[in-house]
N, C-alpha and C positions, 0 to 999 in steps of 0.2 A: 614512705615513700609507696608502698602497696596500697594504702589507703587512697593515696591520690589517684592511683592507676585504677583502682576499682570505681572511684567515683567518675573518673573520665569515661571508663567502659559504661557505666551506667547511664550517664548522660548520652553517650553515642547511641547506645541501643534504644532509649527513650526518643531520640530524634528519627531514628530508623523507622521505628513502629509508628510515628506520626506520618511519616512519609509513605509508608506501606498502606495506609487506608486508602481504599479504592473509592474513587468518587466518579460520579456520572460526568461525561465530558460537556463542557459548556458549548452551546451553539452560539455562534457568533461569527465575528470577522474572520478568525483563525481557520474555521472550518470552511468559509468560502474562498479563501486564499489557497487552502489545500486542494478543493474541489476544481478551482480554476487551473492550478497547477497540474493536476492529474489530467484534466480535460486537454490541455495544450500539449502535454507529452504524448497522450495516446493519438491525438491527431497527427502530430509530428511523425510518430512511429508508424501509423497508417500511411502517411504520404512516402515515408521512406522505403517502405516495402510493398508499395502498391501492386507491384507485378504479382507477388506471392498472395496478396489480399484479394485482388479482384480477377486478375487474369487466370490463375490457376484454377480456382472452382469453376470458372467459366469453361475452359478448355476440358476439365474433367466431366463436366455436364453434357457438353457437346459429344464427346467420345462415347459417354453413356447412352446418349440417344442414337446415336449412329450405329452402335453395336446391336442394342436391344430392339431398334425399329425394323431390322431386317427380317 
C-alpha cells in the first residue's frame, strides 16, 4: 500500500512541476476580450462617479485660482 501511495505522490508532483513551468502569455483573442472588458468597466466606472472625476478637480482648480490670484 505504501508503494502505491509513493507512486501516486511522485506522479502528482511530476504533474505539478509540469504545470508550474512559466510560459509567455499568448497574444490572441483572449487578450482582446480582456482589454475590451477592462475598457468597458473603466468607462462605466467613470460615468458612475463623474462628479468626483470631473467636477471635483474643476472646483479645486477654481478655488486655487481665486485664492492665489488676489
